[in-house]
TORKOL-4160 file (C-alpha; in steps of 0.2 Angstrom, whole numbers, padded with zeros to 4 digits, m for minus):
171
<pt num="1" X="0082" Y="0031" Z="0076"/>
<pt num="2" X="0096" Y="0027" Z="0064"/>
<pt num="3" X="0089" Y="0024" Z="0046"/>
<pt num="4" X="0094" Y="0007" Z="0044"/>
<pt num="5" X="0082" Y="0003" Z="0058"/>
<pt num="6" X="0068" Y="0011" Z="0049"/>
<pt num="7" X="0071" Y="0003" Z="0032"/>
<pt num="8" X="0077" Y="m0013" Z="0026"/>
<pt num="9" X="0077" Y="m0019" Z="0007"/>
<pt num="10" X="0070" Y="m0035" Z="0011"/>
<pt num="11" X="0054" Y="m0029" Z="0020"/>
<pt num="12" X="0044" Y="m0032" Z="0005"/>
<pt num="13" X="0055" Y="m0044" Z="m0004"/>
<pt num="14" X="0049" Y="m0061" Z="m0007"/>
<pt num="15" X="0065" Y="m0072" Z="m0006"/>
<pt num="16" X="0057" Y="m0087" Z="m0014"/>
<pt num="17" X="0050" Y="m0078" Z="m0030"/>
<pt num="18" X="0066" Y="m0070" Z="m0031"/>
<pt num="19" X="0076" Y="m0086" Z="m0031"/>
<pt num="20" X="0066" Y="m0092" Z="m0047"/>
<pt num="21" X="0068" Y="m0086" Z="m0064"/>
<pt num="22" X="0053" Y="m0075" Z="m0065"/>
<pt num="23" X="0057" Y="m0058" Z="m0070"/>
<pt num="24" X="0059" Y="m0045" Z="m0056"/>
<pt num="25" X="0056" Y="m0026" Z="m0057"/>
<pt num="26" X="0072" Y="m0018" Z="m0063"/>
<pt num="27" X="0078" Y="m0006" Z="m0075"/>
<pt num="28" X="0096" Y="m0011" Z="m0079"/>
<pt num="29" X="0105" Y="m0029" Z="m0076"/>
<pt num="30" X="0124" Y="m0031" Z="m0076"/>
<pt num="31" X="0133" Y="m0048" Z="m0077"/>
<pt num="32" X="0150" Y="m0052" Z="m0072"/>
<pt num="33" X="0162" Y="m0066" Z="m0066"/>
<pt num="34" X="0169" Y="m0066" Z="m0048"/>
<pt num="35" X="0187" Y="m0064" Z="m0049"/>
<pt num="36" X="0201" Y="m0071" Z="m0039"/>
<pt num="37" X="0207" Y="m0054" Z="m0031"/>
<pt num="38" X="0189" Y="m0051" Z="m0025"/>
<pt num="39" X="0190" Y="m0066" Z="m0013"/>
<pt num="40" X="0197" Y="m0067" Z="0005"/>
<pt num="41" X="0208" Y="m0080" Z="0013"/>
<pt num="42" X="0192" Y="m0092" Z="0016"/>
<pt num="43" X="0188" Y="m0091" Z="m0003"/>
<pt num="44" X="0173" Y="m0080" Z="m0002"/>
<pt num="45" X="0169" Y="m0063" Z="m0009"/>
<pt num="46" X="0174" Y="m0050" Z="0002"/>
<pt num="47" X="0160" Y="m0040" Z="0008"/>
<pt num="48" X="0167" Y="m0023" Z="0002"/>
<pt num="49" X="0166" Y="m0030" Z="m0016"/>
<pt num="50" X="0148" Y="m0030" Z="m0015"/>
<pt num="51" X="0148" Y="m0011" Z="m0014"/>
<pt num="52" X="0160" Y="m0010" Z="m0030"/>
<pt num="53" X="0148" Y="m0022" Z="m0038"/>
<pt num="54" X="0134" Y="m0010" Z="m0035"/>
<pt num="55" X="0144" Y="0005" Z="m0040"/>
<pt num="56" X="0150" Y="m0003" Z="m0056"/>
<pt num="57" X="0131" Y="m0007" Z="m0061"/>
<pt num="58" X="0127" Y="0011" Z="m0058"/>
<pt num="59" X="0142" Y="0016" Z="m0069"/>
<pt num="60" X="0136" Y="0004" Z="m0083"/>
<pt num="61" X="0118" Y="0010" Z="m0081"/>
<pt num="62" X="0123" Y="0029" Z="m0082"/>
<pt num="63" X="0133" Y="0024" Z="m0098"/>
<pt num="64" X="0118" Y="0014" Z="m0106"/>
<pt num="65" X="0109" Y="0032" Z="m0104"/>
<pt num="66" X="0122" Y="0040" Z="m0114"/>
<pt num="67" X="0129" Y="0050" Z="m0098"/>
<pt num="68" X="0143" Y="0046" Z="m0086"/>
<pt num="69" X="0144" Y="0048" Z="m0068"/>
<pt num="70" X="0155" Y="0063" Z="m0069"/>
<pt num="71" X="0152" Y="0075" Z="m0083"/>
<pt num="72" X="0154" Y="0093" Z="m0087"/>
<pt num="73" X="0136" Y="0102" Z="m0087"/>
<pt num="74" X="0135" Y="0121" Z="m0093"/>
<pt num="75" X="0154" Y="0121" Z="m0090"/>
<pt num="76" X="0153" Y="0115" Z="m0073"/>
<pt num="77" X="0158" Y="0098" Z="m0065"/>
<pt num="78" X="0145" Y="0088" Z="m0060"/>
<pt num="79" X="0145" Y="0072" Z="m0050"/>
<pt num="80" X="0137" Y="0059" Z="m0039"/>
<pt num="81" X="0144" Y="0055" Z="m0022"/>
<pt num="82" X="0136" Y="0041" Z="m0012"/>
<pt num="83" X="0126" Y="0048" Z="0003"/>
<pt num="84" X="0120" Y="0032" Z="0010"/>
<pt num="85" X="0123" Y="0014" Z="0008"/>
<pt num="86" X="0118" Y="m0002" Z="0014"/>
<pt num="87" X="0120" Y="m0021" Z="0010"/>
<pt num="88" X="0113" Y="m0037" Z="0017"/>
<pt num="89" X="0122" Y="m0053" Z="0014"/>
<pt num="90" X="0112" Y="m0070" Z="0012"/>
<pt num="91" X="0124" Y="m0082" Z="0004"/>
<pt num="92" X="0142" Y="m0082" Z="0000"/>
<pt num="93" X="0149" Y="m0082" Z="m0018"/>
<pt num="94" X="0166" Y="m0087" Z="m0023"/>
<pt num="95" X="0180" Y="m0086" Z="m0036"/>
<pt num="96" X="0172" Y="m0090" Z="m0054"/>
<pt num="97" X="0154" Y="m0088" Z="m0049"/>
<pt num="98" X="0143" Y="m0079" Z="m0062"/>
<pt num="99" X="0133" Y="m0066" Z="m0054"/>
<pt num="100" X="0120" Y="m0054" Z="m0060"/>
<pt num="101" X="0117" Y="m0038" Z="m0052"/>
<pt num="102" X="0099" Y="m0029" Z="m0055"/>
<pt num="103" X="0098" Y="m0011" Z="m0052"/>
<pt num="104" X="0080" Y="m0004" Z="m0048"/>
<pt num="105" X="0077" Y="0015" Z="m0046"/>
<pt num="106" X="0067" Y="0016" Z="m0029"/>
<pt num="107" X="0064" Y="0036" Z="m0030"/>
<pt num="108" X="0070" Y="0051" Z="m0039"/>
<pt num="109" X="0071" Y="0067" Z="m0030"/>
<pt num="110" X="0076" Y="0084" Z="m0036"/>
<pt num="111" X="0093" Y="0082" Z="m0032"/>
<pt num="112" X="0096" Y="0064" Z="m0028"/>
<pt num="113" X="0092" Y="0046" Z="m0034"/>
<pt num="114" X="0089" Y="0030" Z="m0022"/>
<pt num="115" X="0094" Y="0013" Z="m0030"/>
<pt num="116" X="0089" Y="m0004" Z="m0025"/>
<pt num="117" X="0101" Y="m0017" Z="m0030"/>
<pt num="118" X="0099" Y="m0038" Z="m0030"/>
<pt num="119" X="0113" Y="m0048" Z="m0032"/>
<pt num="120" X="0110" Y="m0065" Z="m0039"/>
<pt num="121" X="0122" Y="m0080" Z="m0042"/>
<pt num="122" X="0118" Y="m0089" Z="m0058"/>
<pt num="123" X="0117" Y="m0108" Z="m0057"/>
<pt num="124" X="0112" Y="m0121" Z="m0069"/>
<pt num="125" X="0097" Y="m0123" Z="m0058"/>
<pt num="126" X="0092" Y="m0104" Z="m0059"/>
<pt num="127" X="0096" Y="m0088" Z="m0050"/>
<pt num="128" X="0100" Y="m0088" Z="m0031"/>
<pt num="129" X="0099" Y="m0071" Z="m0022"/>
<pt num="130" X="0115" Y="m0069" Z="m0012"/>
<pt num="131" X="0114" Y="m0051" Z="m0007"/>
<pt num="132" X="0103" Y="m0035" Z="m0009"/>
<pt num="133" X="0107" Y="m0017" Z="m0006"/>
<pt num="134" X="0104" Y="0001" Z="m0006"/>
<pt num="135" X="0113" Y="0017" Z="m0012"/>
<pt num="136" X="0108" Y="0035" Z="m0012"/>
<pt num="137" X="0117" Y="0046" Z="m0023"/>
<pt num="138" X="0117" Y="0066" Z="m0023"/>
<pt num="139" X="0119" Y="0076" Z="m0038"/>
<pt num="140" X="0133" Y="0090" Z="m0035"/>
<pt num="141" X="0143" Y="0101" Z="m0043"/>
<pt num="142" X="0161" Y="0104" Z="m0040"/>
<pt num="143" X="0168" Y="0122" Z="m0038"/>
<pt num="144" X="0185" Y="0122" Z="m0046"/>
<pt num="145" X="0190" Y="0138" Z="m0038"/>
<pt num="146" X="0186" Y="0135" Z="m0020"/>
<pt num="147" X="0185" Y="0116" Z="m0020"/>
<pt num="148" X="0166" Y="0116" Z="m0012"/>
<pt num="149" X="0154" Y="0103" Z="m0016"/>
<pt num="150" X="0137" Y="0109" Z="m0018"/>
<pt num="151" X="0121" Y="0099" Z="m0020"/>
<pt num="152" X="0111" Y="0104" Z="m0037"/>
<pt num="153" X="0096" Y="0099" Z="m0046"/>
<pt num="154" X="0098" Y="0083" Z="m0058"/>
<pt num="155" X="0102" Y="0089" Z="m0075"/>
<pt num="156" X="0086" Y="0090" Z="m0085"/>
<pt num="157" X="0091" Y="0079" Z="m0100"/>
<pt num="158" X="0098" Y="0066" Z="m0087"/>
<pt num="159" X="0082" Y="0067" Z="m0076"/>
<pt num="160" X="0070" Y="0063" Z="m0091"/>
<pt num="161" X="0081" Y="0047" Z="m0095"/>
<pt num="162" X="0080" Y="0042" Z="m0077"/>
<pt num="163" X="0061" Y="0045" Z="m0076"/>
<pt num="164" X="0060" Y="0035" Z="m0092"/>
<pt num="165" X="0069" Y="0021" Z="m0084"/>
<pt num="166" X="0059" Y="0022" Z="m0068"/>
<pt num="167" X="0043" Y="0021" Z="m0079"/>
<pt num="168" X="0051" Y="0006" Z="m0089"/>
<pt num="169" X="0053" Y="m0005" Z="m0073"/>
<pt num="170" X="0035" Y="m0002" Z="m0069"/>
<pt num="171" X="0029" Y="m0010" Z="m0084"/>
């Protein structure tokens, strides 16, 4: 059975609770305004941009930890390609809408991290959940001589910071 039929990021999601200003468990949030170039002919944000929003949030999260998503570790080039991604759309957003993307770490494995994302539209009356998504990234090493990409364990220093962020979202 395909993974998208087995798991839905909204299975345990209380949409009413999330649409209010109550704090939700997350370890990082990123605010931005929707740009005109991100909209389609109907004036709505094109679906592909939601994946960009999630990726941009992950990059900002890594920077907040003092790391980048592409680094040299012990002389080797390490990066984080996406191995799974999905997004569920609930409400449209438009040019000039102010949004907040909340990143939660769902799971840290030896060689990968599973993130959940919740994208809200900020309004005077509060926040409205417009989309949720999931991305799984793998820690990989790029071999400069062969061009091969090999899965590797998450570098120890970064793993400690990711574990700390995971713990902080639980409290």
